[in-house]
N, CA, C and O atoms as a printed pandas DataFrame, in Angstrom:
     atom_number atom_name residue_name chain_id  residue_number  x_coord  y_coord  z_coord
0              1         N          MET        A               1  -16.344   -1.402  -16.476
1              2        CA          MET        A               1  -15.710   -1.152  -15.159
2              3         C          MET        A               1  -14.274   -0.659  -15.250
3              4         O          MET        A               1  -13.509   -1.275  -15.993
4              5         N          MET        A               2  -13.882    0.274  -14.643
5              6        CA          MET        A               2  -12.501    0.949  -14.714
6              7         C          MET        A               2  -11.680   -0.017  -13.817
7              8         O          MET        A               2  -12.153   -0.558  -12.818
8              9         N          GLU        A               3  -10.350   -0.194  -14.281
9             10        CA          GLU        A               3   -9.407   -0.895  -13.550
10            11         C          GLU        A               3   -8.404   -0.062  -12.838
11            12         O          GLU        A               3   -7.768    0.774  -13.480
12            13         N          LEU        A               4   -8.207   -0.226  -11.533
13            14        CA          LEU        A               4   -7.312    0.612  -10.968
14            15         C          LEU        A               4   -6.008   -0.259  -10.712
15            16         O          LEU        A               4   -6.132   -1.454  -10.442
16            17         N          PHE        A               5   -4.829    0.305  -10.792
17            18        CA          PHE        A               5   -3.607   -0.414  -10.686
18            19         C          PHE        A               5   -2.660    0.410   -9.943
19            20         O          PHE        A               5   -2.905    1.583   -9.663
20            21         N          TRP        A               6   -1.438   -0.268   -9.577
21            22        CA          TRP        A               6   -0.369    0.483   -8.834
22            23         C          TRP        A               6    0.568    0.688   -9.959
23            24         O          TRP        A               6    0.907   -0.273  -10.649
24            25         N          THR        A               7    1.064    2.037  -10.216
25            26        CA          THR        A               7    2.025    2.455  -11.035
26            27         C          THR        A               7    3.388    1.990  -10.588
27            28         O          THR        A               7    3.505    1.601   -9.426
28            29         N          PRO        A               8    4.347    1.993  -11.331
29            30        CA          PRO        A               8    5.724    1.532  -10.800
30            31         C          PRO        A               8    6.277    2.563   -9.719
31            32         O          PRO        A               8    7.018    2.163   -8.821
32            33         N          GLN        A               9    5.916    3.836   -9.820
33            34        CA          GLN        A               9    6.418    4.807   -8.985
34            35         C          GLN        A               9    5.600    4.610   -7.682
35            36         O          GLN        A               9    6.172    4.747   -6.600
36            37         N          ALA        A              10    4.410    4.323   -7.737
37            38        CA          ALA        A              10    3.552    4.223   -6.542
38            39         C          ALA        A              10    3.964    2.931   -5.717
39            40         O          ALA        A              10    3.798    2.898   -4.498
40            41         N          ILE        A              11    4.481    1.921   -6.392
41            42        CA          ILE        A              11    5.007    0.756   -5.799
42            43         C          ILE        A              11    6.389    1.014   -5.108
43            44         O          ILE        A              11    6.734    0.548   -4.022
44            45         N          ARG        A              12    7.099    1.811   -5.898
45            46        CA          ARG        A              12    8.453    2.230   -5.198
46            47         C          ARG        A              12    8.258    3.203   -3.950
47            48         O          ARG        A              12    9.080    3.274   -3.036
48            49         N          ASP        A              13    7.134    3.910   -4.009
49            50        CA          ASP        A              13    6.815    4.747   -3.011
50            51         C          ASP        A              13    6.444    4.115   -1.741
51            52         O          ASP        A              13    6.835    4.403   -0.610
52            53         N          ARG        A              14    5.536    3.109   -2.157
53            54        CA          ARG        A              14    4.976    2.276   -1.067
54            55         C          ARG        A              14    6.073    1.415   -0.284
55            56         O          ARG        A              14    6.077    1.266    0.938
56            57         N          ASP        A              15    7.020    0.861   -1.193
57            58        CA          ASP        A              15    8.181    0.161   -0.631
58            59         C          ASP        A              15    9.037    1.033    0.284
59            60         O          ASP        A              15    9.501    0.595    1.337
60            61         N          ASP        A              16    9.232    2.281   -0.149
61            62        CA          ASP        A              16   10.133    3.282    0.670
62            63         C          ASP        A              16    9.481    3.602    1.992
63            64         O          ASP        A              16   10.123    3.704    3.038
64            65         N          ILE        A              17    8.100    3.764    1.890
65            66        CA          ILE        A              17    7.342    4.070    3.166
66            67         C          ILE        A              17    7.348    2.857    4.051
67            68         O          ILE        A              17    7.398    2.982    5.274
68            69         N          TYR        A              18    7.303    1.783    3.509
69            70        CA          TYR        A              18    7.313    0.411    4.362
70            71         C          TYR        A              18    8.726    0.379    5.034
71            72         O          TYR        A              18    8.814    0.227    6.253
72            73         N          ASP        A              19    9.813    0.521    4.256
73            74        CA          ASP        A              19   11.146    0.456    4.755
74            75         C          ASP        A              19   11.441    1.525    5.822
75            76         O          ASP        A              19   12.070    1.211    6.833
76            77         N          TYR        A              20   11.017    2.738    5.628
77            78        CA          TYR        A              20   11.159    3.746    6.563
78            79         C          TYR        A              20   10.547    3.434    7.993
79            80         O          TYR        A              20   11.186    3.506    9.043
80            81         N          ILE        A              21    9.273    3.093    7.879
81            82        CA          ILE        A              21    8.536    2.813    9.096
82            83         C          ILE        A              21    9.016    1.539    9.754
83            84         O          ILE        A              21    9.036    1.450   10.982
84            85         N          GLU        A              22    9.413    0.526    8.945
85            86        CA          GLU        A              22    9.884   -0.839    9.451
86            87         C          GLU        A              22   11.285   -0.650   10.186
87            88         O          GLU        A              22   11.669   -1.503   10.985
88            89         N          ALA        A              23   11.968    0.374    9.929
89            90        CA          ALA        A              23   13.191    0.585   10.844
90            91         C          ALA        A              23   12.904    0.892   12.285
91            92         O          ALA        A              23   13.679    0.591   13.193
92            93         N          ASP        A              24   11.803    1.478   12.447
93            94        CA          ASP        A              24   11.352    1.731   13.890
94            95         C          ASP        A              24   10.453    0.670   14.485
95            96         O          ASP        A              24   10.572    0.228   15.627
96            97         N          SER        A              25    9.492    0.283   13.550
97            98        CA          SER        A              25    8.369   -0.543   14.102
98            99         C          SER        A              25    7.929   -1.477   12.896
99           100         O          SER        A              25    7.167   -1.104   12.004
100          101         N          PRO        A              26    8.501   -2.733   12.978
101          102        CA          PRO        A              26    8.045   -3.720   11.970
102          103         C          PRO        A              26    6.658   -4.034   11.941
103          104         O          PRO        A              26    6.076   -4.302   10.890
104          105         N          ALA        A              27    6.065   -4.008   13.139
105          106        CA          ALA        A              27    4.637   -4.309   13.212
106          107         C          ALA        A              27    3.793   -3.239   12.610
107          108         O          ALA        A              27    2.784   -3.514   11.961
108          109         N          ALA        A              28    4.223   -1.951   12.835
109          110        CA          ALA        A              28    3.548   -0.865   12.258
110          111         C          ALA        A              28    3.707   -0.806   10.751
111          112         O          ALA        A              28    2.782   -0.465   10.014
112          113         N          ALA        A              29    4.840   -1.129   10.346
113          114        CA          ALA        A              29    4.879   -1.100    8.764
114          115         C          ALA        A              29    4.088   -2.289    8.190
115          116         O          ALA        A              29    3.494   -2.108    7.127
116          117         N          LEU        A              30    4.033   -3.349    8.726
117          118        CA          LEU        A              30    3.168   -4.421    8.255
118          119         C          LEU        A              30    1.649   -4.038    8.352
119          120         O          LEU        A              30    0.891   -4.404    7.454
120          121         N          ALA        A              31    1.223   -3.369    9.335
121          122        CA          ALA        A              31   -0.143   -2.934    9.675
122          123         C          ALA        A              31   -0.396   -1.818    8.564
123          124         O          ALA        A              31   -1.516   -1.808    8.053
124          125         N          LEU        A              32    0.421   -0.999    8.199
125          126        CA          LEU        A              32    0.170    0.099    7.255
126          127         C          LEU        A              32    0.105   -0.550    5.949
127          128         O          LEU        A              32   -0.818   -0.211    5.209
128          129         N          ASP        A              33    0.960   -1.453    5.538
129          130        CA          ASP        A              33    0.995   -2.072    4.155
130          131         C          ASP        A              33   -0.324   -2.860    3.970
131          132         O          ASP        A              33   -0.914   -2.875    2.890
132          133         N          GLU        A              34   -0.781   -3.542    5.120
133          134        CA          GLU        A              34   -2.104   -4.163    4.958
134          135         C          GLU        A              34   -3.223   -3.379    4.808
135          136         O          GLU        A              34   -4.203   -3.821    4.209
136          137         N          LEU        A              35   -3.202   -2.078    5.356
137          138        CA          LEU        A              35   -4.225   -1.017    5.279
138          139         C          LEU        A              35   -4.236   -0.607    3.770
139          140         O          LEU        A              35   -5.291   -0.486    3.146
140          141         N          PHE        A              36   -2.969   -0.397    3.206
141          142        CA          PHE        A              36   -2.945   -0.054    1.898
142          143         C          PHE        A              36   -3.530   -0.975    0.925
143          144         O          PHE        A              36   -4.190   -0.569   -0.032
144          145         N          SER        A              37   -3.292   -2.246    1.163
145          146        CA          SER        A              37   -3.881   -3.488    0.393
146          147         C          SER        A              37   -5.359   -3.424    0.380
147          148         O          SER        A              37   -6.011   -3.492   -0.662
148          149         N          LYS        A              38   -5.919   -3.281    1.661
149          150        CA          LYS        A              38   -7.345   -3.363    1.940
150          151         C          LYS        A              38   -8.021   -2.074    1.196
151          152         O          LYS        A              38   -9.101   -2.156    0.612
152          153         N          LYS        A              39   -7.303   -0.953    1.282
153          154        CA          LYS        A              39   -8.051    0.243    0.590
154          155         C          LYS        A              39   -8.020    0.033   -0.840
155          156         O          LYS        A              39   -8.980    0.408   -1.514
156          157         N          HIS        A              40   -6.978   -0.549   -1.402
157          158        CA          HIS        A              40   -6.920   -0.706   -2.850
158          159         C          HIS        A              40   -8.081   -1.711   -3.204
159          160         O          HIS        A              40   -8.834   -1.467   -4.147
160          161         N          GLU        A              41   -8.228   -2.951   -2.362
161          162        CA          GLU        A              41   -9.307   -3.780   -2.685
162          163         C          GLU        A              41  -10.703   -3.188   -2.665
163          164         O          GLU        A              41  -11.592   -3.514   -3.450
164          165         N          TYR        A              42  -10.826   -2.212   -1.616
165          166        CA          TYR        A              42  -12.099   -1.654   -1.505
166          167         C          TYR        A              42  -12.338   -0.743   -2.537
167          168         O          TYR        A              42  -13.487   -0.659   -2.971
168          169         N          SER        A              43  -11.331    0.048   -3.068
169          170        CA          SER        A              43  -11.545    0.994   -4.177
170          171         C          SER        A              43  -11.863    0.199   -5.439
171          172         O          SER        A              43  -12.627    0.755   -6.229
172          173         N          GLN        A              44  -11.431   -0.935   -5.739
173          174        CA          GLN        A              44  -11.671   -1.882   -6.815
174          175         C          GLN        A              44  -13.164   -2.129   -6.895
175          176         O          GLN        A              44  -13.719   -2.175   -7.993
176          177         N          SER        A              45  -13.817   -2.286   -5.779
177          178        CA          SER        A              45  -15.260   -2.683   -5.756
178          179         C          SER        A              45  -16.182   -1.523   -6.216
179          180         O          SER        A              45  -17.360   -1.702   -6.527
180          181         N          TYR        A              46  -15.462   -0.140   -6.236
181          182        CA          TYR        A              46  -16.320    0.911   -6.754
182          183         C          TYR        A              46  -15.788    1.534   -8.031
183          184         O          TYR        A              46  -16.196    2.629   -8.419
184          185         N          ALA        A              47  -14.828    0.792   -8.711
185          186        CA          ALA        A              47  -14.297    1.480   -9.980
186          187         C          ALA        A              47  -14.948    0.954  -11.061
187          188         O          ALA        A              47  -14.685    1.356  -12.195
């Protein structure tokens, strides 16, 4: 089984996206971050 992981750059990008959205809508930033996590978990089941 192949292992999928977040690269350091991807983590920085994710954090930057979160911070940008959080400035206008903390709830939307949290929802998007949770979606990223769920999609990563989902992709792990097919790797």
